[in-house]
C-alpha positions in Angstrom: 7.0 6.9 -17.9 5.8 10.4 -18.8 2.5 10.5 -17.1 3.5 9.0 -13.8 6.4 11.5 -13.7 3.8 14.2 -14.2 1.7 12.8 -11.4 4.7 12.8 -9.0 5.6 16.4 -9.9 2.1 17.7 -9.5 1.5 15.8 -6.3 4.4 17.8 -4.9 3.0 21.1 -6.1 -0.6 20.7 -5.3 -2.9 19.1 -2.7 -5.0 17.6 -5.5 -4.1 14.0 -6.6 -3.6 13.4 -10.3 -4.7 10.8 -12.8 -6.5 9.8 -16.1 -9.8 8.4 -17.3 -11.0 4.9 -17.9 -13.3 5.4 -20.9 -12.7 7.0 -24.3 -12.4 10.7 -23.9 -15.8 12.5 -24.0 -15.7 15.6 -21.8 -12.2 17.0 -21.2 -11.6 18.0 -17.6 -10.2 21.5 -17.3 -6.9 21.8 -15.2 -8.6 24.5 -13.2 -11.9 22.7 -12.6 -12.8 22.0 -9.0 -14.0 18.4 -8.7 -17.3 17.6 -6.9 -17.2 15.0 -4.2 -14.3 12.8 -3.0 -12.8 9.4 -3.8 -10.2 7.9 -1.6 -8.1 4.8 -2.6 -7.4 2.9 0.7 -5.9 -0.2 -0.9 -3.4 -0.8 -2.3 -1.1 1.3 -0.2 1.7 3.3 -1.9 4.7 1.0 -2.3 2.7 -2.3 -2.6 4.3 -4.8 -4.9 1.5 -6.6 -6.8 2.3 -10.1 -8.1 -1.3 -11.2 -8.5 -3.0 -11.4 -11.9 -5.7 -9.1 -10.5 -5.4 -5.7 -9.0 -7.6 -5.5 -5.9 -8.6 -1.8 -5.4 -10.9 -0.6 -2.6 -11.8 2.7 -0.9 -14.5 5.2 -0.2 -16.4 7.8 -2.2 -19.0 10.5 -1.5 -20.8 13.2 -3.3 -19.6 12.4 -6.8 -21.7 13.2 -9.9 -23.9 10.3 -11.0 -22.5 8.1 -8.2 -19.8 6.8 -10.5 -16.1 7.4 -11.2 -13.3 5.9 -13.3 -10.3 3.9 -12.4 -7.2 3.5 -14.5 -3.9 1.7 -13.9 -1.2 3.4 -15.9 2.2 1.9 -16.6 5.3 2.7 -18.6 4.8 4.9 -21.7 1.4 5.8 -20.4 0.2 2.2 -21.1 -3.3 1.4 -19.7 -2.8 -1.7 -17.7 -6.4 -2.0 -16.6 -9.5 0.2 -16.3 -13.0 0.2 -14.8 -16.0 2.4 -14.1 -17.1 2.1 -10.5 -20.8 2.5 -9.9 -21.6 3.2 -6.3 -24.4 1.2 -4.7 -26.6 2.8 -1.9 -26.4 -0.4 0.2 -22.6 -0.1 0.3 -22.7 3.3 2.0 -19.9 4.8 0.0 -17.5 1.9 0.1 -16.4 0.3 -3.1 -14.2 -2.6 -4.2 -13.0 -3.5 -7.7 -10.9 -6.3 -9.1 -9.0 -5.1 -12.2 -7.8 -7.9 -14.4 -4.5 -7.2 -16.1 -2.3 -9.1 -18.6 1.0 -7.8 -17.5 3.7 -10.5 -17.6 6.9 -8.5 -17.2 9.3 -7.6 -14.3 8.8 -4.9 -11.7 7.2 -1.8 -13.2 5.9 1.4 -11.6 2.1 1.7 -12.0 -0.3 4.5 -10.9 -3.8 3.5 -10.0 -5.8 6.6 -10.5 -9.4 7.6 -9.6 -11.0 10.3 -11.7 -14.3 11.6 -13.0 -16.0 9.4 -15.6 -15.4 10.6 -19.1 -12.3 12.5 -18.2 -9.8 13.3 -21.0 -6.4 11.7 -21.0 -4.2 12.8 -19.3 -6.4 14.6 -16.8 -4.9 17.1 -14.3 -7.9 17.1 -12.0 -8.4 13.7 -10.3 -9.6 12.3 -7.0 -6.8 10.1 -5.8 -3.9 8.0 -6.8 -1.9 5.0 -5.5 1.6 4.4 -6.7 2.5 0.7 -6.7 4.9 -1.8 -8.4 3.5 -4.5 -10.7 5.3 -7.7 -11.5 4.4 -11.1 -12.9 4.2 -14.0 -10.4 7.2 -15.7 -12.0 9.4 -12.9 -10.7 8.3 -13.3 -7.1 11.0 -14.9 -4.9 9.7 -18.3 -3.7 10.7 -17.6 -0.1 9.4 -14.0 0.1 8.0 -13.3 3.5 8.8 -9.6 4.1 11.2 -7.5 6.0 11.6 -4.8 8.7 12.8 -1.7 6.9 12.7 0.7 9.9 14.4 1.2 12.3 17.7 0.4 10.7 19.8 -2.4 12.1 22.0 -1.0 14.8 20.0 2.2 15.3 19.5 3.9 18.6 15.8 4.6 19.3 14.2 6.6 22.0 10.7 7.4 23.3 8.0 5.4 24.9 7.3 3.5 21.6 9.3 2.5 18.5 7.8 3.1 15.1 8.4 -0.1 13.2 7.7 -0.4 9.5 8.3 -3.1 6.9 6.7 -5.4 4.3 4.8 -8.6 4.5 4.0 -11.2 1.8 2.6 -14.8 1.8 1.7 -14.5 5.5 -0.6 -17.2 6.9 -4.0 -15.5 7.5 -2.3 -12.2 6.8 -1.5 -11.9 10.5 1.9 -11.9 12.3 3.5 -10.7 15.5 6.2 -8.1 16.1 8.2 -8.5 19.3 10.7 -6.4 21.3 13.2 -8.7 23.0 15.8 -7.8 25.5 19.5 -8.8 25.5 18.6 -11.9 27.6 16.0 -13.1 25.1 13.0 -12.1 27.2 9.9 -10.5 25.6 9.5 -6.8 26.5 6.4 -6.3 24.4 4.6 -7.8 21.4 1.9 -6.6 19.0 -0.2 -8.5 16.5 -0.3 -7.0 13.1 -3.0 -7.8 10.4 -2.4 -6.6 6.9 -4.7 -6.2 3.9 -3.5 -8.6 1.3 -6.4 -10.3 -0.5 -4.3 -12.6 -2.7 -1.6 -13.2 0.0 1.3 -13.2 -2.5 1.5 -9.4 -2.9 4.1 -7.6 -0.9 2.4 -5.0 1.3 3.7 -2.3 3.6 2.9 -2.3 7.3 3.7 0.0 10.3 3.0 0.0 14.0 4.1 1.6 17.3 5.8 -0.9 19.6 5.8 0.3 23.2 9.1 -0.1 25.0 7.4 -0.5 28.4 10.2 1.5 30.1 13.0 -0.8 28.9 16.4 0.7 27.9 19.4 -1.1 26.5 20.2 -3.5 23.7 17.2 -5.1 22.1 16.0 -7.0 19.1 12.8 -6.4 17.0 11.5 -9.5 15.4 8.6 -10.0 13.0 7.3 -13.6 13.2 4.5 -15.6 11.5 3.2 -19.1 11.8 3.6 -22.0 9.4 0.3 -23.0 7.9 1.5 -26.6 7.9 2.5 -27.2 11.5 2.1 -23.8 13.4 5.8 -23.4 13.9 7.3 -19.8 14.0 8.8 -18.4 10.8 11.0 -15.3 11.0 9.9 -12.5 8.6 12.6 -10.1 9.6 14.7 -8.8 12.5 16.9 -5.8 13.5 19.0 -5.0 16.5 18.6 -1.7 18.2 19.6 0.2 21.3 16.7 1.6 23.3 17.8 4.8 25.0 16.0 6.8 27.7 12.4 7.9 27.0 12.1 11.3 25.4 11.1 14.3 27.6 
């Protein structure tokens, strides 16, 4: 995956995001050219696993020439998975949303969604922003996929007034779930409601939050729970056991 490897390398070496164009090359973009304006891809987040037949991409833009820019989704061997030219509308006040139809039917593949000037040559070294995701056909999505808690690790000792909890969510009713901190006796210490952006529900999206410990120390469990759309019963998304130590400082 030559081009995405180049993207990752140059992202490390430069503050500028990297990408490619979405129309046949017309005006090559010089590697040293300073881009005018800014485009930010807000969704999908890096690490999202997309099972949908459409890539939902959204974000903000300002000050770009002609009020338009290009989007390209680049897969293995620099394959163009999907492409679009985004034309900003004054009524949207710099916000934009695009649904990129793709025909990918394979298993998990790394894909870069890249925003760049319209008419940029391929590959371009001056681009606005990029999101690095994984694309997979729906047939490869586990039927019982709900998500997970990926941090903190099970059995970890955590300290401070709040615990940074991160994980993934997929197929969640109304894209909303609850993360709880529970003491050794099963009592709720704290709970937070989390809402994720997942327009087609079946994609697997990252989440993170700070879960206050409310002064508790000792063994505890962090649980992520959603509701059944059928009967409202609780469904466990993921859980980890931790030991909450004294607050830092």
